[in-house]
C-alpha positions in Angstrom: 88.1 83.2 161.0 86.7 83.3 164.8 84.1 81.1 166.2 81.0 82.6 167.4 78.5 80.5 169.7 75.8 80.9 171.0 74.3 80.4 174.5 70.7 78.8 174.8 68.5 78.1 177.3 67.0 74.7 178.7 63.7 74.2 178.0 63.2 77.3 175.7 61.9 77.3 172.3 63.9 78.6 169.3 63.5 79.6 166.1 66.4 80.3 163.7 66.2 82.9 161.2 67.9 83.5 157.8 68.7 86.7 156.8 69.7 87.8 153.0 71.8 90.7 152.7 72.1 92.6 149.6 75.2 95.3 150.0 77.9 96.1 147.6 80.2 97.4 150.3 80.3 96.4 154.1 79.7 100.2 155.2 76.8 99.9 154.0 75.4 97.0 155.6 73.9 98.5 158.1 71.3 100.5 155.9 71.1 97.9 152.9 68.2 95.9 151.6 67.5 92.8 153.4 65.2 89.9 153.6 64.3 87.5 156.3 63.1 83.5 155.7 62.0 81.3 158.7 61.9 77.8 158.3 59.0 76.5 160.1 61.2 72.6 160.2 64.0 74.3 162.0 62.7 75.1 165.1 64.0 73.4 168.2 63.6 73.2 172.3 67.0 73.4 173.5 67.6 70.5 176.0 70.4 69.5 178.8 69.9 65.7 178.5 68.3 63.0 176.1 66.0 60.3 176.6 67.4 58.2 173.5 70.8 56.4 173.7 71.3 57.4 169.9 71.3 60.8 169.7 72.8 60.6 173.1 76.0 58.6 170.6 75.2 61.0 167.8 76.0 64.0 170.3 79.1 62.7 171.8 80.5 61.3 167.6 80.4 65.3 167.1 80.2 67.6 169.3 84.1 68.1 170.6 82.7 70.3 173.5 80.2 67.2 175.0 82.7 66.2 177.9 79.6 65.9 180.2 79.4 62.8 178.1 82.4 61.5 178.4 83.2 58.0 180.7 86.1 59.3 182.6 85.2 56.5 185.3 83.8 58.1 188.2 79.7 56.9 186.7 80.2 59.4 183.4 79.5 57.8 179.6 83.1 57.6 177.8 83.4 58.0 173.7 82.5 54.6 172.6 
């Protein structure tokens, strides 16, 4: 399985959408019936820095790509 990422712009608002597609054959997928669902609770604004120390630590603990938050002894933060 490949991992697909999404590039976001800082300080932009995003609204994820859930697409439910009914298809019997993968080749017929573009012509299949679908419904799109939007949940207002999932709207967010992408940021580059967090003002809340607990949120910063949560990101460090759960995001393997949060290297910029870890302290290397050169004035950067390290996972605690």
